[in-house]
C-alpha positions as CSV (number, residue, x, y, z in Angstrom):
1,M,175.9,66.0,48.3
2,M,179.0,66.8,46.1
3,E,181.1,69.9,46.6
4,T,180.2,72.5,44.0
5,N,183.4,74.6,43.9
6,T,184.9,72.8,41.0
7,D,187.1,75.7,40.0
8,D,189.1,75.6,43.2
9,L,189.3,71.8,43.1
10,T,190.5,71.9,39.5
11,T,193.3,74.3,40.5
12,Q,194.2,72.0,43.4
13,H,194.3,69.0,41.0
14,F,196.9,70.7,38.9
15,N,199.1,71.8,41.9
16,K,200.1,68.6,43.6
17,R,203.7,69.5,44.3
18,Y,206.3,70.0,46.9
19,Y,209.5,72.0,46.8
20,I,212.4,70.7,49.0
21,T,213.9,73.9,50.3
22,K,217.5,73.6,51.4
23,T,217.6,75.0,54.9
24,N,221.4,75.0,55.3
25,E,224.6,74.1,53.7
26,N,225.0,70.8,55.5
27,W,223.2,68.8,52.9
28,V,226.4,67.1,51.6
29,L,227.6,63.5,51.1
30,P,230.0,61.9,53.5
31,P,233.5,60.9,52.4
32,A,233.5,58.5,49.5
33,D,234.9,55.6,51.6
34,E,231.9,55.8,53.9
35,L,229.5,55.0,51.1
36,W,227.9,51.6,50.9
37,T,229.0,50.6,54.4
38,G,225.5,50.5,55.9
39,I,222.5,48.2,55.9
40,A,218.9,49.0,55.3
41,W,217.4,51.1,58.0
42,S,213.9,52.1,58.7
43,D,212.0,55.1,60.1
44,E,208.9,54.3,62.2
45,T,207.0,57.4,61.1
46,L,207.5,56.5,57.4
47,L,206.8,52.8,57.9
48,S,203.6,53.7,59.5
49,M,202.6,55.8,56.5
50,K,203.5,52.9,54.2
51,D,201.4,50.4,56.2
52,N,198.4,52.8,56.2
53,L,198.7,53.4,52.5
54,N,199.1,49.6,51.8
55,T,196.0,48.9,53.9
56,V,194.0,51.3,51.6
57,K,195.6,49.9,48.5
58,S,194.6,46.4,49.5
59,L,190.9,47.4,48.9
60,L,191.8,47.0,45.2
61,N,192.9,43.3,45.5
62,D,189.5,42.0,44.4
63,K,188.9,44.5,41.6
64,E,189.2,43.3,38.0
65,R,191.6,45.6,36.0
66,G,189.3,46.2,33.0
67,P,186.1,47.4,34.8
68,W,188.1,49.1,37.6
69,S,190.2,51.0,35.1
70,E,187.1,52.2,33.2
71,H,185.5,53.3,36.5
72,T,188.5,55.2,37.8
73,Q,189.0,56.9,34.4
74,S,185.5,58.2,34.5
75,L,186.1,59.8,37.9
76,N,189.6,61.2,37.2
77,P,189.3,65.0,36.6
78,A,192.0,64.7,33.9
79,G,190.4,61.6,32.4
80,S,189.2,63.4,29.2
81,I,192.4,65.2,28.5
82,V,194.2,62.6,26.4
83,P,191.2,61.7,24.3
84,N,190.5,65.3,23.6
85,L,194.1,66.1,22.7
86,K,194.0,63.3,20.2
87,R,190.8,64.8,18.6
88,R,191.7,68.5,18.7
89,C,195.5,68.6,18.3
90,K,196.4,65.2,17.0
91,P,199.8,65.1,18.7
92,E,202.4,62.6,17.7
93,L,202.2,59.4,19.7
94,C,199.7,61.0,22.2
95,T,199.5,58.9,25.3
96,Q,199.2,59.6,29.0
97,A,203.0,59.9,29.1
98,W,202.8,62.5,26.4
99,A,200.4,64.6,28.5
100,K,202.5,64.2,31.7
101,C,205.7,65.3,29.9
102,F,203.9,68.3,28.4
103,E,202.5,69.2,31.8
104,I,205.9,68.9,33.5
105,M,207.6,71.1,30.9
106,S,204.8,73.7,31.1
107,N,205.0,73.9,34.9
108,Y,208.8,74.0,35.2
109,E,209.9,76.4,32.5
110,I,213.4,74.9,32.3
111,D,215.6,77.2,30.2
112,F,217.7,74.9,28.1
113,F,217.5,77.1,25.0
114,S,220.3,79.6,25.8
115,E,222.8,77.7,23.6
116,F,222.9,76.9,20.0
117,C,222.7,73.1,20.4
118,L,220.1,71.2,22.5
119,N,221.1,67.6,23.3
120,T,218.7,65.4,25.3
121,I,218.8,61.8,26.5
122,H,215.6,59.9,27.4
123,L,216.0,56.8,29.6
124,C,213.5,53.9,29.8
125,E,211.6,55.9,27.1
126,A,209.5,53.4,25.1
127,P,207.3,54.0,23.3
128,G,208.7,57.5,22.8
129,A,206.0,59.8,24.1
130,F,208.3,62.0,26.2
131,I,210.3,62.7,23.0
132,T,207.3,63.6,20.9
133,A,205.9,65.7,23.7
134,L,209.1,67.6,24.0
135,N,209.1,68.2,20.3
136,H,205.5,69.5,20.5
137,F,206.3,71.6,23.5
138,I,209.3,73.4,22.0
139,Y,207.4,74.1,18.7
140,S,204.4,75.4,20.7
141,R,206.7,77.9,22.4
142,W,209.1,78.7,19.6
143,P,207.2,78.3,16.3
144,G,210.1,79.2,14.1
145,K,211.1,75.5,13.8
146,Q,212.1,74.1,10.5
147,K,213.5,70.7,9.5
148,D,217.2,70.4,8.9
149,V,217.7,69.6,5.2
150,N,220.8,67.6,6.0
151,S,219.2,65.2,8.5
152,E,216.0,63.2,8.9
153,L,216.1,63.2,12.7
154,D,217.6,66.6,13.8
155,F,215.5,69.6,14.0
156,I,216.1,73.4,14.0
157,Y,214.3,75.7,16.4
158,I,214.4,79.4,16.8
159,N,215.0,80.4,20.4
160,R,213.9,83.5,22.3
161,N,216.8,85.5,20.9
162,M,215.9,84.4,17.3
163,N,219.0,82.2,17.1
164,P,218.8,78.8,15.5
165,I,219.0,75.7,17.8
166,L,219.9,72.2,16.7
167,W,218.1,69.5,18.7
168,N,219.7,66.0,18.9
169,W,218.3,63.2,21.1
170,I,219.2,59.7,22.1
171,A,216.8,57.3,23.9
172,T,217.2,54.0,25.7
173,T,214.7,51.3,26.5
174,L,214.7,47.5,26.8
175,N,215.2,46.4,23.3
176,P,211.9,45.1,21.9
177,Y,213.8,43.1,19.2
178,Y,216.0,41.3,21.7
179,E,214.1,38.1,22.4
180,G,215.7,37.4,25.8
181,N,213.8,40.4,27.3
182,S,210.7,39.6,29.2
183,Q,207.6,41.2,27.6
184,S,206.3,42.0,31.1
185,C,209.1,44.5,31.5
186,M,208.6,46.2,28.1
187,I,206.1,48.4,26.3
188,N,204.6,46.6,23.3
189,D,204.6,49.5,20.9
190,D,207.6,49.9,18.6
191,R,206.0,52.2,16.0
192,F,208.1,55.2,16.9
193,I,211.2,53.1,17.7
194,L,211.1,51.4,14.4
195,N,211.1,54.6,12.5
196,T,213.8,56.4,14.6
197,L,216.0,53.4,15.2
198,N,219.3,55.3,14.8
199,N,218.5,57.4,17.8
200,W,218.0,54.5,20.1
201,E,220.9,53.1,22.1
202,F,220.5,49.5,23.3
203,G,223.9,49.2,24.8
204,A,227.0,46.9,24.5
205,D,224.9,43.7,25.0
206,N,222.0,44.9,22.8
207,T,219.5,44.3,25.6
208,G,218.8,48.0,26.3
209,D,219.1,47.2,30.1
210,I,220.5,50.3,31.8
211,M,221.2,48.3,34.9
212,H,224.4,46.9,33.3
213,I,227.6,48.9,33.5
214,G,228.7,48.1,30.0
215,N,225.5,49.6,28.6
216,L,226.1,52.8,30.7
217,E,229.7,53.0,29.2
218,K,228.3,52.6,25.7
219,L,225.7,55.4,26.3
220,E,228.4,57.6,27.9
221,S,230.6,57.2,24.8
222,R,227.7,58.1,22.5
223,A,226.8,61.1,24.6
224,R,230.4,62.4,24.4
225,D,230.2,62.2,20.6
226,L,226.9,64.0,20.6
227,G,228.0,66.9,22.8
228,E,227.0,68.3,26.2
229,I,223.7,66.9,27.4
230,S,221.3,69.6,28.7
231,L,218.3,67.5,29.7
232,I,217.7,63.9,30.7
233,T,214.4,62.3,31.4
234,A,213.9,58.9,33.0
235,D,210.4,57.2,33.0
236,G,211.3,53.7,34.1
237,S,209.4,51.3,36.2
238,I,209.0,47.6,36.8
239,G,205.7,45.7,36.8
240,C,204.6,45.0,40.4
241,H,201.2,43.4,39.8
242,D,202.2,40.4,41.9
243,N,203.4,42.4,44.8
244,P,202.0,46.0,44.7
245,S,202.7,46.6,48.4
246,E,206.5,46.5,47.7
247,Q,206.6,48.7,44.6
248,E,209.1,51.1,46.1
249,R,211.6,48.4,47.0
250,I,211.2,46.5,43.7
251,V,212.0,49.5,41.6
252,S,214.7,51.1,43.8
253,V,217.7,49.6,42.0
254,L,216.4,50.6,38.6
255,H,215.8,54.2,39.8
256,F,219.3,54.3,41.3
257,C,220.8,53.2,38.0
258,E,218.8,55.9,36.2
259,V,220.1,58.5,38.6
260,V,223.7,57.5,38.3
261,T,223.4,57.3,34.5
262,A,222.1,60.9,34.5
263,L,224.8,62.2,36.9
264,T,227.4,60.6,34.6
265,V,226.4,62.1,31.3
266,L,224.5,65.3,32.2
267,K,226.4,68.6,31.7
268,S,227.0,71.1,34.4
269,D,223.8,73.2,35.0
270,G,221.8,70.6,33.2
271,H,218.3,69.3,34.3
272,F,216.9,65.9,35.1
273,V,213.4,64.6,35.4
274,V,212.9,61.1,36.9
275,K,209.8,59.2,37.8
276,M,209.9,57.7,41.3
277,F,207.2,56.4,43.7
278,T,206.9,56.7,47.5
279,F,209.7,57.6,49.8
280,F,209.1,55.4,52.8
281,E,212.2,53.3,52.8
282,S,215.9,53.9,53.2
283,R,216.9,53.3,49.6
284,S,214.4,55.8,48.2
285,I,215.3,58.3,50.9
286,N,219.0,57.8,50.0
287,L,218.3,58.5,46.4
288,L,216.2,61.6,47.0
289,Y,218.9,63.0,49.3
290,L,221.6,62.2,46.7
291,L,219.7,64.3,44.1
292,N,219.4,67.2,46.6
293,C,223.2,67.1,47.1
294,F,223.9,67.4,43.4
295,F,221.2,69.8,42.1
296,R,220.4,73.4,43.2
297,E,216.6,72.8,43.2
298,V,214.6,69.6,43.6
299,H,210.8,69.6,43.2
300,L,208.3,66.7,43.7
301,F,205.4,66.9,41.3
302,K,202.4,64.7,40.7
303,P,201.0,65.7,37.3
304,A,197.3,66.0,37.0
305,T,197.5,63.7,34.0
306,S,199.1,61.0,36.1
307,K,196.7,58.4,37.2
308,E,195.2,59.6,40.5
309,G,195.3,56.4,42.4
310,N,198.9,55.4,41.7
311,S,202.0,56.4,43.6
312,E,204.1,57.8,40.8
313,I,205.8,61.2,41.6
314,Y,208.1,63.0,39.2
315,V,211.3,64.5,40.7
316,I,212.3,67.7,38.9
317,C,216.0,68.4,39.3
318,I,217.2,71.8,38.2
319,G,220.8,73.0,38.0
320,Y,223.2,70.1,38.1
321,E,226.4,70.9,40.1
322,K,228.6,68.4,38.2
323,D,231.9,69.4,39.8
324,K,230.7,67.6,42.9
325,L,230.6,64.2,41.1
326,K,234.4,63.7,40.7
327,L,234.9,62.5,44.3
328,Y,232.0,60.1,44.1
329,E,231.6,58.8,40.6
330,N,233.4,55.5,41.0
331,Q,231.6,54.7,44.3
332,L,228.2,55.5,42.9
333,K,228.7,53.2,39.9
334,L,229.0,50.3,42.2
335,I,225.2,50.1,42.0
336,F,225.7,48.3,38.7
337,D,227.4,45.5,40.6
338,S,224.6,43.1,41.6
339,S,226.3,42.4,44.9
340,Y,225.5,46.0,45.9
341,H,221.8,45.8,45.2
342,E,221.0,44.9,48.8
343,K,223.4,47.4,50.3
344,I,222.6,51.0,51.3
345,L,224.4,54.0,50.1
346,L,224.1,56.1,53.3
347,H,223.7,55.5,57.0
348,R,220.8,57.2,58.7
349,K,223.4,59.4,60.5
350,H,224.6,60.8,57.1
351,I,221.2,62.4,56.4
352,P,220.3,65.6,58.2
353,Q,217.1,65.6,60.3
354,D,215.8,68.7,58.5
355,F,215.9,66.7,55.2
356,I,214.0,63.9,56.9
357,D,211.4,66.4,58.0
358,H,210.9,67.3,54.3
359,V,210.4,63.6,53.6
360,Y,207.8,63.4,56.4
361,T,205.9,66.3,55.0
362,S,206.0,65.4,51.4
363,G,205.3,61.7,52.1
364,K,202.2,62.6,54.1
365,L,201.0,65.0,51.4
366,F,201.1,62.5,48.5
367,A,200.0,59.6,50.6
368,E,196.9,61.5,51.7
369,I,196.1,62.4,48.1
370,Q,196.4,58.8,47.0
371,T,194.4,57.5,50.0
372,E,191.6,59.9,49.4
373,V,191.3,59.0,45.7
374,I,191.3,55.2,46.3
375,Q,188.7,55.5,49.1
376,R,186.5,57.7,46.8
377,N,186.8,55.3,43.9
378,V,186.0,52.3,46.1
379,H,183.0,54.0,47.6
380,L,181.6,55.0,44.2
381,Y,182.3,51.7,42.4
382,Q,179.0,50.5,40.8
383,N,177.3,53.1,43.0
384,I,177.2,56.4,41.2
385,D,174.0,58.5,41.0
386,I,173.1,61.0,38.3
387,E,174.2,64.0,40.4
388,T,177.6,62.5,41.2
389,R,178.1,61.6,37.5
390,Q,177.3,65.2,36.4
391,Y,179.7,66.5,39.0
392,Y,182.7,64.5,37.7
393,D,181.7,65.3,34.1
394,E,182.0,68.9,35.0
395,M,185.3,68.4,36.7
396,Q,186.6,66.7,33.6
397,S,185.4,69.5,31.4
398,K,187.0,72.2,33.6
399,S,190.3,70.2,33.8
400,L,190.4,70.0,30.1
401,T,189.9,73.7,29.7
402,Y,192.6,74.4,32.4
403,F,195.1,72.1,30.6
404,M,194.5,73.6,27.1
405,R,194.6,77.2,28.2
406,N,197.3,77.2,30.9
407,F,199.7,75.0,29.0
408,N,199.2,76.6,25.6
409,V,198.6,73.4,23.7
410,N,198.3,74.1,19.9
411,C,198.3,72.0,16.8
412,I,201.5,71.7,14.9
413,D,201.9,71.1,11.2
414,D,202.5,67.6,10.1
415,N,205.8,68.7,8.5
416,H,207.1,69.3,12.0
417,L,206.4,65.8,13.3
418,I,209.4,63.6,14.0
419,V,207.8,60.6,12.2
420,P,205.2,60.9,9.4
421,R,201.7,60.5,10.8
422,K,200.8,57.5,8.7
423,L,203.6,55.5,10.2
424,L,202.2,55.9,13.7
425,L,198.5,55.5,12.8
426,Y,198.4,51.7,13.3
427,C,200.2,49.4,15.6
428,F,200.1,45.7,15.8
429,K,198.8,43.7,18.7
430,N,201.1,40.7,19.2
431,D,198.2,38.4,18.9
432,G,197.6,38.7,15.2
433,R,195.3,41.7,15.1
434,K,195.8,45.2,13.8
435,T,194.6,48.0,16.1
436,R,194.8,51.7,16.5
437,S,195.8,51.4,20.1
438,P,198.7,49.3,21.4
439,D,197.8,46.3,23.6
440,L,200.3,46.8,26.4
441,F,199.4,43.7,28.3
442,L,199.3,41.4,25.2
443,R,196.0,39.7,25.9
444,S,196.7,39.4,29.6
445,V,193.9,37.7,31.4
446,D,191.7,40.2,33.3
447,V,192.0,38.8,36.8
448,T,192.2,40.3,40.3
449,F,195.3,40.4,42.4
450,N,193.6,37.9,44.8
451,A,193.1,35.5,41.8
452,L,196.7,35.9,40.8
453,Q,197.8,34.9,44.3
454,K,195.4,32.0,44.3
455,R,196.8,30.7,41.0
456,K,200.2,30.3,42.5
457,C,198.7,27.7,44.9
458,L,197.0,25.5,42.3
459,S,197.8,21.8,42.3
460,F,199.7,20.2,39.4
461,Q,196.4,18.9,37.9
462,E,194.7,22.3,38.2
463,K,197.6,24.1,36.5
464,I,197.4,21.7,33.5
465,F,193.6,22.2,33.4
466,E,193.9,26.0,33.6
467,M,196.6,26.3,30.9
468,N,194.7,23.9,28.6
469,M,191.5,26.0,29.0
470,E,193.4,29.2,28.2
471,L,194.9,27.6,25.1
472,H,191.6,26.4,23.8
473,G,189.9,29.7,24.5
474,F,192.7,31.6,22.8
475,M,192.7,29.4,19.6
476,S,188.8,29.5,19.4
477,E,188.9,33.3,18.7
478,K,188.7,34.6,15.2
479,W,191.9,36.0,13.9
480,T,192.2,38.9,11.5
481,P,195.5,38.8,9.7
482,A,197.6,41.9,9.4
483,D,196.9,43.6,6.1
484,T,199.0,45.3,3.5
485,V,198.6,48.7,5.2
486,Y,200.2,47.4,8.4
487,N,202.9,45.5,6.6
488,E,203.9,48.6,4.7
489,I,204.1,50.5,7.9
490,Y,205.8,47.8,9.9
491,L,208.5,47.1,7.4
492,G,209.6,50.7,7.4
493,R,209.5,53.8,5.3
494,D,211.6,52.3,2.5
495,Y,209.2,49.3,2.0
496,R,207.4,49.2,-1.2
497,P,204.9,46.3,-1.9
498,G,205.4,44.5,-5.1
499,F,209.2,45.1,-5.2
500,E,211.8,42.4,-4.5
501,S,213.3,42.9,-1.0
502,K,216.6,41.6,0.3
503,L,217.6,41.2,3.9
504,D,220.3,43.7,4.9
505,F,222.7,41.6,7.1
506,E,224.6,44.7,8.0
507,F,221.6,45.5,10.1
508,V,221.9,42.3,12.1
509,K,223.3,42.7,15.6
510,Y,224.5,40.2,18.2
511,G,223.8,40.6,21.9
512,K,223.8,38.8,25.2
513,P,223.0,35.1,25.0
514,Y,219.7,33.9,26.5
515,D,218.4,30.5,27.4
516,K,214.8,30.9,26.4
517,V,212.7,33.1,24.1
518,Q,210.7,35.5,26.3
519,S,209.3,37.7,23.6
520,S,209.3,37.9,19.8
521,R,208.0,40.2,17.1
522,F,207.5,37.0,15.0
523,S,205.3,34.9,17.3
524,C,202.3,35.4,19.6
525,Q,203.2,36.6,23.1
526,F,200.3,34.9,24.8
527,L,201.5,31.5,23.5
528,I,205.2,32.3,24.4
529,N,204.1,33.1,27.9
530,L,202.0,30.0,28.2
531,W,204.8,27.8,26.8
532,N,207.3,29.2,29.3
533,E,204.9,28.8,32.2
534,A,204.3,25.2,31.2
535,V,208.0,24.5,31.1
536,E,208.8,26.3,34.4
537,E,205.6,25.3,36.4
538,I,205.0,21.8,35.1
539,I,207.9,20.2,33.2
540,L,210.9,21.3,35.2
541,P,209.5,20.7,38.8
542,N,208.2,17.3,37.8
543,V,210.9,16.1,35.3
544,D,211.6,12.9,37.3
545,V,207.9,11.9,36.9
546,L,207.2,13.1,33.4
547,G,210.4,11.6,31.9
548,N,211.5,12.9,28.5
549,V,208.7,15.2,27.5
550,N,209.8,16.8,24.2
551,Q,211.5,20.1,24.7
552,I,210.4,21.9,21.6
553,Q,212.1,25.1,20.9
554,L,210.9,28.1,19.0
555,F,212.6,28.4,15.6
556,L,212.0,31.8,14.0
557,R,212.4,31.1,10.3
558,I,213.3,33.7,7.7
559,Y,211.9,32.8,4.3
560,N,213.5,33.6,1.0
561,R,211.3,36.1,-0.6
562,S,210.7,36.9,-4.2
563,K,208.4,38.9,-6.4
564,N,206.1,36.0,-7.0
565,S,205.6,35.1,-3.4
566,G,204.0,38.5,-2.6
567,D,206.4,40.4,-0.5
568,E,203.7,42.3,1.3
569,Q,202.5,39.1,2.9
570,F,205.9,38.1,4.3
571,Y,205.4,39.3,7.9
572,N,201.9,38.0,8.2
573,K,202.9,34.5,6.9
574,L,205.8,34.3,9.2
575,Y,203.8,35.4,12.2
576,D,200.9,33.2,11.4
577,F,203.2,30.2,10.9
578,N,204.8,30.6,14.3
579,K,201.5,31.2,16.1
580,R,200.0,28.1,14.8
581,K,203.1,26.0,15.2
582,L,203.5,27.0,18.8
583,A,199.8,26.4,19.6
584,Q,200.1,22.9,18.2
585,Q,203.2,22.2,20.3
586,L,201.4,23.3,23.4
587,H,198.4,21.2,22.5
588,H,200.6,18.1,22.1
589,L,202.5,18.9,25.2
590,F,199.4,19.1,27.4
591,K,198.1,15.9,25.8
592,E,201.3,14.0,26.5
593,I,201.4,15.2,30.1
594,R,197.8,14.1,30.6
595,N,198.6,10.7,29.1
596,K,201.6,10.2,31.4
597,V,200.3,11.6,34.6
598,Q,197.4,10.8,37.0
599,L,196.5,12.3,40.3
600,D,195.0,10.1,43.0
601,T,192.4,11.4,45.5
602,N,195.1,12.8,47.7
603,N,196.5,14.9,44.8
604,S,199.8,13.0,44.9
605,L,201.6,12.6,41.6
606,T,201.6,9.0,40.1
607,V,202.6,7.6,36.7
608,N,200.5,5.3,34.5
């Protein structure tokens, strides 16, 4: 029998938070020369929490992502919020990240409107939902906003004192147009980026990787030109599908670079919001303690609109004490040197026990919440009766009402959007099909974690067979070419079909050299991934046996365009050409390998 007090449970769902109260003035960093002198340390209490949580998370190893995601969404009390927001308010680029940002801003009324200019920076921001949520949030609170007649991208707001405020923003992310970036690390939705490109900073090497010191320096220089930065958000993560039990360790260096970037460019008394995960290991504990040393208040918050069963927690840092940075800035920036990635900033002795006690309490709180959700989801998987379904439907209804009423979500006029609505209506799956919803996994095969691990152990012959089957299955699908509507949107606001276009080579930028194409807006990502897997898993490990199998490279060809060729078909033709050419190359590659190689009954490699 389900609990019936859904009002109390709804309130609890929106109040998953922990405030780290400073109990004394001893929460300080040691002398700068004592930083980075330790090795990774562990705490038995926290490691026990980690092991217990991973045991529960392992229950998901045999669950297929598609059906499992649909199931958990139906049980999530906040599961109907984003779909209803899209229908009722039609927010700009409304995603789960949009809802999380709006919820964070509504819960922590950060006053960054006391001055005449609001400058914000958004790290690891793709596709841009934190920016559009902030725009919507500000306008919902201060409806006197009007567009600056002298700029396409700056906006004027009227603050509480009826004074005008100029908002400027800069964002960073892995550059979706830099083909050396792995698609597995990026968000495949550049609709907003494409139409606000001047606001995006991809760094000195044009990769957008904030883990490189040169890119931090470039961002720092641009921030100085902009003015004092009042707010920084950081929503970065790294895919951990192959090793979910070590998520905290895998993302620790990225999070450290985000924090050091924020400390470098944020103004005194500024505010910082960063996504982190669990705090079971020394690197994450170091980072959380570092934030407490530099900010007056630090809050841990799990938004209701965050997926219930994951480990993400947002650290809300209020009131930056920038004067403390001077003694430590150079030492903290050593994290950008890869030789420091395995080092630890602080010894255990440098962290007060009363702070560790906060880590115990908060870690236990959020781990128990996640554990309970996962166990509930597993118990109800393919096993929901009518009464239970009605209960969770009621929870979703009440959560939606709570969100809309308590956070004052209203519609805003289309004139107040950052990018015109029609430019964000469609996006383009990187497999040749137009869609209203971005395919973030780019036709990733819906397999379980256990199946992914099993694939790593396949024999040479089995790998060839699997890849060949995937290729044939992929090419047997029917493809709907991108139409004129998408091409008009994709090629930008100045694009006009039927008019002659010329490439603007002043727009061309050079970046860090790369040895292989890992992503491209001009070819199909599924085939690029398959090609790279074939090279790395089959050709290179067996080069002595295979001999000179043709190493066919991707050549992205730019065609001369004219009025007669039909300019609106340019992108579609180029994309389709590369998709078909690469598929043919893969087909011939697998055929050549099969002709060269046989496997005897013992699965040993022999040559014809």
